[in-house]
C-alpha positions in Angstrom: -40.7 -167.1 -6.1 -42.9 -168.1 -3.2 -46.8 -166.9 -3.3 -45.6 -164.7 -0.5 -42.5 -162.8 -2.6 -44.9 -162.4 -5.2 -47.8 -161.0 -3.3 -45.7 -158.7 -1.2 -43.6 -157.1 -4.3 -46.8 -156.5 -6.5 -49.3 -154.2 -4.8 -52.2 -156.1 -5.8 -52.1 -159.5 -7.5 -55.6 -159.2 -9.3 -58.7 -157.8 -8.4 -59.5 -161.0 -5.9 -55.6 -161.4 -5.0 -56.6 -160.1 -1.4 -59.1 -162.5 -0.5 -57.0 -165.7 -2.0 -53.6 -164.8 -0.9 -54.4 -163.7 2.7 -54.3 -167.5 4.3 -51.6 -168.1 2.9 -49.6 -164.6 3.3 -50.7 -165.3 7.2 -49.2 -168.7 7.2 -46.0 -167.6 5.6 -45.5 -164.2 7.4 -47.1 -164.7 11.0 -46.2 -168.9 10.8 -49.9 -169.1 12.2 -51.8 -171.8 10.5 -55.6 -172.1 10.5 -57.7 -174.9 12.5 -57.5 -178.4 10.5 -58.6 -181.3 11.5 -54.9 -182.8 11.0 -53.8 -181.0 13.8 -55.9 -181.6 16.7 -54.0 -178.5 18.8 -55.5 -176.1 16.4 -58.4 -176.4 17.6 -57.2 -174.9 20.7 -58.6 -171.1 21.4 -55.3 -169.6 21.5 -54.6 -170.8 18.2 -57.6 -169.5 16.5 -57.4 -166.0 18.3 -53.4 -166.1 17.0 -55.1 -166.9 13.5 -57.5 -164.1 13.2 -54.9 -162.0 14.8 -52.6 -162.5 11.8 -55.3 -162.9 9.6 -56.3 -159.1 10.4 -52.4 -157.9 10.4 -52.1 -159.1 6.8 -55.8 -157.3 5.9 -53.6 -154.4 6.1 -51.1 -155.0 4.1 -53.7 -154.5 1.1 -56.1 -152.5 2.8 -53.5 -149.4 3.7 -51.8 -149.7 0.4 -55.0 -149.3 -1.6 -56.0 -146.4 0.6 -52.8 -144.7 0.1 -52.6 -145.5 -3.5 -56.3 -143.6 -3.5 -55.3 -140.2 -1.1 -52.1 -140.0 -3.1 -54.1 -139.2 -6.2 -54.9 -135.7 -4.8 -51.1 -135.0 -5.2 -49.9 -137.0 -8.2 -52.6 -135.1 -10.8 -51.4 -131.4 -9.8 -47.7 -132.7 -9.8 -48.2 -134.1 -13.3 -49.8 -131.3 -14.5 -47.3 -128.7 -13.1 -43.9 -130.8 -14.2 -45.8 -132.8 -17.0 -46.5 -136.7 -16.7 -43.0 -138.5 -18.1 -41.1 -136.9 -15.4 -44.1 -138.0 -12.6 -43.9 -141.8 -14.3 -40.6 -141.8 -14.1 -40.1 -140.8 -10.7 -42.7 -143.0 -9.1 -42.0 -145.9 -11.2 -38.4 -145.7 -10.0 -39.1 -144.7 -6.4 -42.3 -147.7 -6.7 -39.2 -150.0 -7.7 -37.3 -149.2 -4.7 -40.2 -149.9 -2.6 -40.5 -153.4 -4.2 -36.8 -153.9 -2.7 -37.4 -152.4 0.3 -40.6 -154.8 0.8 -39.3 -158.0 0.1 -36.4 -157.0 2.6 -38.8 -155.9 5.6 -38.1 -158.5 8.3 -41.0 -156.9 10.6 -44.2 -156.2 10.3 -44.0 -153.0 11.1 -41.4 -152.6 8.4 -43.1 -154.2 6.0 -46.7 -152.1 6.3 -44.3 -149.0 6.0 -43.2 -150.1 3.1 -46.9 -151.3 1.8 -47.8 -147.6 2.7 -44.9 -145.9 0.3 -45.6 -148.6 -2.0 -49.3 -147.5 -2.2 -48.0 -143.8 -2.7 -46.1 -144.3 -5.5 -48.3 -146.9 -6.8 -51.4 -144.1 -7.0 -49.7 -142.5 -9.9 -50.9 -144.8 -12.9 -54.0 -144.9 -11.5 -54.2 -140.9 -12.3 -51.8 -140.1 -14.8 -52.6 -143.0 -17.3 -55.8 -141.7 -17.6 -54.8 -138.3 -18.4 -52.4 -139.6 -21.0 -55.1 -141.5 -22.9 -57.1 -138.9 -22.9 -54.3 -136.6 -24.9 -53.3 -139.1 -27.0 -57.1 -141.1 -28.5 -60.1 -139.2 -29.9 -63.2 -139.3 -27.5 -64.5 -142.3 -29.3 -61.3 -144.1 -29.2 -60.6 -144.0 -25.1 -62.9 -146.3 -24.1 -60.9 -149.0 -26.0 -57.4 -148.2 -25.0 -58.5 -147.4 -21.2 -60.1 -151.0 -21.0 
């Protein structure tokens, strides 16, 4: 599995994931290469502009997903409280799995960005429902250990 498919399937690789993988994603998705002394043509203004534009597009894939993860908490907490955490976990993780398949099969930037937006929406469940579950299962003095 290449770095690109791994990065696209997962919402966030790690805390520093986007900054580490963004150049490789730009090369793999947009076929835009950074300036290199080994390739003299890569210092042309058009080549540099294409690479910069592609870096910006690749950054949308991470930032849009993170934005939707945060916004989706506004929906997932009331739904989890109304219908139960288990149903929300199962539904959101099932749909998250479907969107990862969609993202891995995307053949255009717009399709990939849409998949990542929907993926962020379903990934937000873990950020808000998991602490509620930990709060239900453990005493106050144990919660910090289990949240970490």
